[in-house]
C-alpha positions in Angstrom: 82.7 99.4 157.8 85.5 97.3 156.1 89.0 97.1 157.6 90.7 99.4 155.0 88.1 102.2 155.4 88.2 101.9 159.2 92.0 102.0 159.1 92.2 105.2 157.0 89.7 107.0 159.3 91.7 106.4 162.5 95.3 106.3 163.6 98.1 106.4 161.0 99.5 103.2 162.6 97.8 100.0 161.3 98.1 96.4 162.5 99.0 93.7 160.0 95.3 92.9 159.1 94.5 96.5 158.5 97.7 97.2 156.6 97.0 94.1 154.4 93.5 95.3 153.7 94.9 98.8 152.9 97.2 97.2 150.3 94.6 94.7 149.1 96.7 91.8 150.2 96.1 89.0 152.7 97.5 89.3 156.2 99.5 86.1 155.6 101.1 87.5 152.4 102.1 90.6 154.3 103.5 88.5 157.1 105.6 86.4 154.7 106.9 89.6 153.0 107.9 90.9 156.4 109.8 87.8 157.3 111.6 87.8 153.9 112.4 91.6 154.1 110.5 92.3 150.9 107.4 94.2 152.2 106.8 97.7 153.4 108.7 99.1 156.4 107.1 98.3 159.7 107.6 99.3 163.3 107.4 97.4 166.6 105.5 99.1 169.4 106.0 97.2 172.6 106.6 94.0 170.6 103.5 94.6 168.4 104.0 95.1 164.6 102.6 98.3 163.3 102.7 99.8 159.8 102.5 103.6 159.2 100.3 104.6 156.3 103.0 106.8 154.9 105.3 103.8 154.7 102.6 101.7 153.0 102.1 104.5 150.4 105.8 104.9 149.9 106.3 101.1 149.4 103.3 101.0 147.0 104.6 103.9 145.0 108.0 102.3 144.7 106.4 99.3 143.1 104.9 101.3 140.2 105.8 99.9 136.8 105.3 101.1 133.2 105.6 97.7 131.5 105.4 94.0 132.5 109.1 93.3 131.9 110.2 95.5 134.8 
C-alpha cells in the first residue's frame, strides 16, 4: 500500500512523509515550505511535526486557481 493511501486509511494526523504523499509533493519540498511559512498548517505533538488531513485539504483548496495569471 502506498503512503498516501495508508495515511488516508488511518489517523487524521500524518507525518511529513505521509502529508507530502497526500499532497503529491516531496517530503523535502514540504519541509522547505514549513520553514518559510508557506505550506499547510502543522502541529507539533511532543516535538514531532504532524499535519491534520483537514488542514491539508484546506490549504489545497485555498490554492485553487482559475487562470495561470493568478
